N, C-alpha and C positions, 0 to 999 in steps of 0.2 A: 425830287425824292419821292419814291413810292411809299404807300402806306405799309407795305409788308416787303421790305427790301430783300429778305432771303427767299421768300416765295417768288419774287419777281426776277431773281438772278438767272441768267441763261446757264445752260449746261450742255456739254457735248457728250453723247453716248455712242460709241462705235462709229464715230465720224458724222453722226446726225446731230445737228444743232437744235436744241430745244429752247424755246423763247423764255421759259420759266421752269419752276420746279414742281409743277403740278401735272400728274398723269390723270387722264380720265380712264379709270380702270374698266375692265371687262364687265359687261352687264348683258346677259342674254335677254333680248327683247321679244323673241318669237318671230321677228321678221327675217332672221338669218336663214330660216329653214325653207324659204320659198323665193327663188329668184324673181318671181313676179312682184314681190313686195320690196325688192331692192330700191326702187325709186323712193318709196316711203322711208326706208332705212337710210338712204342717202340724205334725205331732207332732215332726218333726225340728227345725223352727224354734222351736217352742214350748219344747222342752227347753232350747235354748240361750238363749232369752229368760229363762227361769226361772233359768238359770245366770249371769245378769248381763249378757248381750249387750245392747247398745243398738240401734244401727242395723245391720241385717243386709241383705245384698244377695243376691238370688236368683241361681240359675243363669240363663244367657242365654235370653231369649225373643225370637223373631224378629218384626219388624214386618210381615212379608209371607211368602208361600210360598217365594219364591226364597231367602230368607235363612235358612231353617231349616238347622240343622246336619246333620240326617238327614231322610229322607223323612217320618218321623213326629215330627219334632222339635217342641219347644215353640214356640208362636206365640200372639201376642196382637194380633188385628186386627179383632175384632168384639165387640159387646156380649155375645153368648152366652158367649164365652170369658172375658170379664171377670167374668161372674157366678160362674164356677167359682173364680176367684182370690179371691173373698171367703172361701173356706174357709181360705186361707193368711193373709190379713191379719187376719181376725177372731181366729184362733187366736193369732197373735203379739201382737195388742193385748191380748187377755185375759190373756196371760202377762206383760204389762208391757213388751213390746219394740216396736221400730220395724222396718219392712220397706220396702226399696227394690226396685223391679223393674229388672233389667238388660235393656236393649234391645240385642240383639246380632244383627247381620246377618253371616252367615258369609262372604259373598262367595265367593271361590274355595276356601275351606276346606270348603264344603258337600260332604257325601257323597251327592249325588244329581245326576242329569243336568241339572237346571235351574239349576245354579250360574252365577252372574254375577260380574263384577268390573269394575274400571275399564277394563281392556283384556282382550283374549282371550288369557289365559295359563292355565297349569295348575300348581297347587301340587304339590310333590313328595310331600305327605302326603294327597292326594286322588286317587282314580282317575278323576275326571271333569274334562275341560277346561271352563273358564268362558268364557261368551260375553261380549262387551263390551256394557255398558249404553249405550243410545242417550241422547241429550240428554233426550228426553221421559221415558225410564225413570228417569234420574237424578232429575229433578224429581218424578216420582211417588214414588220411594223416600223423598225428603225428607218428603213429606206422610205417607207410611206411618209414619215415625218419630214425627211429630207426633201422628198418630191413636193410635199405641200409647201414647204418654205420657198422652193424654187418657183412654184406657181404663184405664190404670194408676191414674190419679187417681180415676176412678169406682169402681174395684175396691177402693179403700181404701189403696193404697200411700202411704207417707209421702214418697217421693222416687223418682227414677229415676236409674239410672246408664247413660250412653251408652258402649257399648264401642267405644273408638277405638284399641285397642292389640292386641298379640299377633298381628298379621298378619291381623285380620278386615277386613271391607269398608272401613270408614273409613280404617284404616291402609293398605290397599291403594291407595286414592286418593292418599295422601300420599307414597308412595315411587316413585321412578323405576323400581324393580325391577318393579313391577306396573302402573304408570300410564304408558302410552306414548301418551296422547292428545295432540292438538294443538288441542283446542277450548276452550271456557270452563272445562272441568273438568280440564285438564292442559296440559302444555307447559312450564311453569316452576313453581317452588315455590309462588308466590302462587296460581296457578290450581289447583294440586293441593290446596291448603288449602281451597278454596272449598266443596267438598262437606261436610266435617264442620262447617265454620262455619255453613253454611246449615241443616244439620240441627239444630244447637243453637238457632239463631235461630228456626226453625219450632217447635221444642218449647217455647221460652220464650213465643212468641206464643200458642200453642194452650193451654198450661197455665201461666198467669202466676204462680200461687201455689205451684207445685210445685218443690221444690229439685232442682237438676240437678247430678249428679256426672258428671264426664267422665273416663273411663279413658284417660290419655294415654300414648303410648309414648315413653319418655325415650331408650331405646337400642334400635334395631331389631335390631342384631347380625346383619344380613344384608347381603350386597353389594347396592348400589343402594338402601340405606335412607336415612333422613333425616340431614342434617347438624344439629348442635346448634343452630345459629342458626335453622334452619327450625323446630325444635321450639319454640324460644322465641317466634318470630313467631306460630306457631300458637296457643300458649298465650295470648298477648296478644289475638289476634282472638277466641278462644273466650271469654275473660273478658269482652270487650266484648259478645259475643253473648248472655251470660246465664249462664255456668257459675258455680255456687256453690262447688264443691269440685273439685280435681283429685286423682283417685286415680291412682297411677303404675303403669305396666306396663313390663316389661323383656323384650325379646327376642320374636321371632316364634316360632310353634310349629315352623317349619322351620329355625330357627337351629341352627347346629352349635356353639353355646356353651351349656353347661348354666346354668340360671338358678335352679332351685328344688330340685335333687336334693341329697341329704345331703352330698355332697362340696363343695358351694358354701359358702363361709364364711358365718356368720351376718351378716345386715345388709350384704351385700356391695355393694349398690348405693345406699346411702343418700347418698353424695356427690352422685349425680345428682339425688336428690330435693331435697337442700339447694340445688343450683344452680337448680332450677326455683323453689323457694320464694323465692329472692332476686329473682326476676323478676316475680312476680305478687303481687296483694294479697289473693286469696282463699285459704282454707286448702288445704294440700297434705298428702296422706297418703302415707307411706312403705309399701313392700311388699317382698315377696320375702325369704324365709329369716329371718323374724322370728318367733321361737317362744316366747320367755320374757319375763316382765315386766321383768326388769332390762335386757334389750336394748331393749325398747320405751321404757322410762323414759329410758334414756341418749340415744336418738334425739331425744326431745322436749327433754331437758335441754340438749343441744348445739345446739338450734335447727335441726336438719336437717329437721324436719317439724312439722306441727300436729296430725296424727293418725297412727295406725298401722293399716294394713289387714292382716288375717290371715284366711286361709281354712282351710287344713288343720289349724292348731292347734285349731280349733273342732270338727273331726271327732274329733281325739284326745281332747279334753276339753271337753264342753259347758259345764262350770262354770268355764272358764278365767278369765273376768272376775271372778266372785265370789271365787275363790281369790286372784287377784292383788290385788284391792282390800283383801282381808282380811289380806294378807301371808303367805299360805299357799303360797308359790311351790313349796316342796318337795313339795306334794301335787298339783301339776299333772301330768297325764299328757301328756308332751311329744310333739309331732309330731317324728318322726325323719327326715322328708323322704324316706322310702323309695319313695313313689309306688305301692307294690304293690297297695293296695286302693282307692286313690282314682283317680289319673290313669290308671293301667294299666287299671282297670275302665272308666273313662269312654271311653278310646280303643278299648276292645274292646266297646263297646255294652252294658256291664254296669252295674248299680247301684253307685254309689260307696259305699265304706265306709272302714274304717281298720284297719290291721294291729294297732295297739296298743289299739284300741277297736272290736271287732267289732259293738257295738251301734249304731254310727253308721250311719244309714240304715235301721236295723231297730228303731227305738224302740218300735214297736207289737208286734213279733213276738219279739224277744229281750229279755225283761223279767226283771229280777232282783228278784222280789217277796220281801218278808220271809217267811221260812218259818213255818209254823204249828207245826212240831215240829222242834226243833233236834236234829240228828244228829251223831254223831262221824265225822269224815271224815279219813282219812289220805291225804296227797298225797305221792307218792314221786318225787322229782326236781324240782329248782328251776331248770330252764331256763324259757324263755318260757311254755311250755304249763303247767308246774306252778305257776309264779308267778301266772299269770292265773287259773287254776282255784282256787288257795288263796284269793286275794283275793275273787273273785266268790262263792265259797261262804261265806266269812266275812262278807261284806257282807249276805248273806241271813240271817245269824244262826246258821249251823252252827258247831260246835266243830271247828276245823281244826288239824291238826298237819302240818308240812311237813318231810320228810326229804330230805337231800342228802348224797351220798357225798363230794363235794368239800368243801374247807374254805371255800368261797365260793359265793354264789348266781350264777345267770346262765346256766349251760350254754353253749350255742353263742353266746349274746349276749355272754358274758364274753370270748370270743375275737373276735367281730365288732367290739367296741368298740376293739380294738387295730389294726384295719385302717385305714390312712390314708384319710380321707374317710368313715369310718363312726363317728367319735367320738361322734356323737349317740346311738348305741345305748346308751351309758352312762346316758342320761337315763331310758330305760325301766327299767333296773335300779334306778336311784335312786328312781323312782316306786313300783315294786312293793315295794322294801325298806321305804319309808316307810309304805305302806299296810299291810303285814304288821304293822309295829309299832303303827300306829294301831288296828288291829283286834284286837290281842292274839293273833295267830296264833303258836303255839309253833314256832320254827324250830330244827331240829337239823342243823346242818352237820357235816361230817366224820363222818357216821354212815351206813354202808352197811347199811340195814335188811334183815333177812332175811325170807323168806316166813313162817317159823315165828313170828317175833316179831310180825308183822302179824296172823297168825291168832290167836295167843294173846291179843292185846290186845282182840280182839272188836270191831273197828271196824264201824260200820254200812256204810261205803263205803270202798273203797280205790281211789284213782285213780293209775294208773301213768303217769308222765310221765318215764320213765327215759331217754328220748332215744336217742342213737345213739353208736356208736363207729366209727372209720375202718375202711373195708373194706380188707383187705390183698389186693392182686392177686397172682396166681400168676406171679411173675417169679423166675427164678433169681438168687440173690445178694441177696435181701432182707436177709440178715444183715450185709451190708457196712456198715462204719461211716459211709459217706456217706449212708445212707438215713435220712430223718427223716419222721415223720408230721406232718401239718399242725397238730394241737394242740400238739405239742412245739415246733414252730417258732414259732407265733404267741404262745404263752404265754411264750416266752423260755427254756424248758428246754433247747433246743438252738439252735445258731447255724448259719446257712448260710454257705457259702464265697462266693467271688467269681464262680464259674461254677456255675449252678444249672439243673437240669431239673425241671420241675413235671409230674408224671404226673396227668392228669385236668384237663379244661378246662371243667368245670361252674362254677357260681357260686363254689364254694369255691376252685377252681383260679385263677379270675380274681382273687379277693380276695387270694390268696397272692402272685400276681404284683404286685399293688399294694403289698403289704407288702414284697416283696423289692426293688422298684425305687425306693422312696422312701428318701432319706437325711435326716438331720437331724431337727428337731422334727416330731412327728406332726401337729400342727395347722398348716395352711398359712395364713400371713398373707394378708390380702386382696390386697395388692400383688403378692405372688408368684403367687397364684392367677390374677389378671388377666393377668399376664405369660405364665403357662403356657398359658392358653386364648385369648390374643389379644384381650383387652378393652382398647380404647384410652381414654385420658382424653377428657373432653368438650371441653377447650380446650387451647391451647398447641401447640407444634410437633408433638407426637405425635398430635394429634386426627385422627380419620378419619371419613368419612361412614359412618353406620351403627354407629359405635362399635367397629369392628373394626381390628385390626392383625395382623401376622404373629405366630403363637404362638411362644413361646420356652420350651418345657418344660425343666425341669432334667434333666440327663443321669442315667441310672440308675447307682447305685454297683456294680451287678452285671450280668453277662451272663446273661440268663434265656431259657430255652427252655420254651415251653408246649406240651405234647404230648397229643394225644387219639387214641383208636382210631377214632372216627367220621370219615368222610370229609367230613362237612358242615362249614360254616364255624364257627369258634370263636365262642362267644357267641350263637349263633342263638336259644337258648331263654331268654336273659336277659329282663328286664322290657321291656315295650313302650316305655316312656318313659325308661328308664335304661340299657338294653342298649347303645345307641349310644355313651353316655358311656364305659362301660367299654371298649368296643372301640377307641374313639378314644384312650383313655389307654394301652392296650397298644401301639398303633402309635406314639404319641408317645414312649414310653419304650423303643422298640426291642426289644420282646419278640419273639423268634423263634417263630413259630407253625408247628407241624407237625401235620398231620391225616392220618388213614388209617394211623396207625402200628401196628405190632405189636411188643410188647416181647419182647426176647430174653434179656438178662441185665444185671446190674449188677456191675462189678468195678473194679479199680484204674484201668482205662482210661476208665471213665465208664459211660454208659447206652448199651447196644447195642440198636438197633432195626432193623426192616426197614420200608421206606416204598415207596409206589408208584414204579415205575421210569419215568423219562422223563415223558411226557405221559399215561400211562395213567390213566384215570378210573374203571375198573372195580375199585375198591379193595376191594369186598366179595367179589369172586369168589376162590375158593381157588386157581385157576390163573392169576390176574392176575399179570403180571410185577412183581417186587419187587426191591429192591436194599438192601444193608446200609448202615446209617448209625450212626456212633459219635459220641455227644456227649461231648466230654472235659470232664466237669463234676466239681466238688468235692462237690456235694450233690445228692441226688435227693429231692424232696419228694413224698410220697404224698398225693394228693387224688383218689383213684379211687373216690369214693363212700362210702357209709356203710351200716352194718347196724344194725338195731334192737337195743337192749338189752332182752331179753325173758326173762331167766333167772327172773324172778319169776312169769311168767304161768302156767305149767303148775301149779305147786303151789298157787297161789292159786285157780285155776279148779277144781282138784280139791277144794279146801276148801269150796266152796259160798259163799264170801264174795261180797258185791256188788262186782264188779270192773269198772272202766272203764279202757280203754287209749287214750291220746291222744298226739298229737304224733308225734315221731320213733319212739317205741316202737310206735306203731300202723303208720305208714308211713315208711320211711327214705328213699325215693327223693327226691333233691334236696331238701335241707332246706327246709321251708316254714313259716316262723314265722307267716305269715298264717293258714294252715290250722290250725296247732297252737293258737294263742291262741283263735281262733274255736271250735275244737272244745272246748277247756277251758271257756270261758265257757258254751257250750251245755250241757255236762255239769253244770256248777254250777247253771245255771238250772233243770234238770230234777230235781235232788235233792229 
């Protein structure tokens, strides 16, 4: 008997036998765009097939030139291209997996001047306006989809997924927001549905034995999106046209409602999936913020879906399926939905990877080979960098001992997991703790190891991952009892008052504002989260077109001022795909933002500043006019950066010991767990 019987149950779709109910959903890696990188992409898929993945779906390939995401984006439109794809399908089949090609036409999301759409509009996330497709061009595009499916079949793919959600071309035809036509392809909901229906019908006719997955948008989450009754009508017509499976999508890329970031509750949209499942007879897959087997099993047990589709969890752990089936959930390296190395990379034209698994996308270049000669390795510091290094070195067969001055593991992640919306960070600490135990790594917490102790022990390698400590700015009155460092606040050692000033508006300052402005339980129930962000129910009196309603955020229990020296906008340097979420949350909770400030002193009256006077914008000039400002606060939280903890560096360097410095101990500027973990794994791979 398996640990998750419903997940482990086989399923047949369109004559294709799936070994279980888990789809590896589409995730654009950047390797799709260059056939020369297909061997690396093949290794990426093959490792996940060996880890138990059944049917995997590629990143999107366009059926024609206009539909490419970028000028050099992935395309499958001729036999020569199909021949290259054999590299992918052969590798997956040899590893025991199945592979589906996603056919994606970007429409107005294209990052090139040949962008097209249902109407002449411009996306807010693309620099290029789209021209309107003519009737002839619409009909040609339908045939392009069909030809792409035929080529996919010839290339050895086991299925195709037609991308009809997230605001791409087919979705653009469905929504009034982007379809303003009055011809056969627009004007009312039925005619707006015609294009995607004809695409499916053409694909079914051209490739009769090929299973068709259709990625359907259940909630557009944009003004001018689809009403639920239109989504249902579309599903019925698509099923009649030949769809074998509905994979579900939530939200357009331009939506101002977060759908997959870590602050979104797990399985937040499965009610919508259940509503679709009740309307159709073909299998339906749930998606979005499903990361652990117990969640996936519960979705199936409750009848909300027939399959579960996950993408980023397979970046985090290529053996996710095998571990789940074997009941080794605690050994899964869980996706924490941070987006830092996956979607942020994708939208910055970089290769996708994973913060908690830097080997993702680098399977051929970052290899943890068993060592020929086991060496004694001391890792100092058990934050993310130290944990990743200790585990990777032990996996290679080295004898590893981990030293941590605190009485617990985790470093900055131990603080991050206390921030509302970042609870998932605890999963990374759970994973590394389990792996240390599995690998027999000796862990010495509450032990501040000295340089002499390390030297006397005769280690072959010492890896310093000692991290950072808060930078103390030069402000008069820092000894005032109202002053609190961010570790003291977040750890619970100190409590903030009802009126608070936060000094420093980088990532930590923003996190501290989240901490200060939330009351009650840390984990937000789905219903409360939907109310906060304005997600409307699908039916009933509160139902709205596009799934939107007026947001109703909970009021902050504190008055919070967020202050930075720089004159630039607060949050400008936060993540590409998550920064806007943090900025929106600050606004919704009434955080008062002050830029271009100069700190004067802290006393019983509060925090004394000078700020640009009137409308002056020359805040960097020493002679620019300024005026005093006093914030009458009870607490001043210091988030003014970090400094590396490097007291062990000099004596160890002088000793001649083999020394490696990683993470915050190496570079303290704006804590970067992505860099720290990657750096640690690379060091371990080279030992």
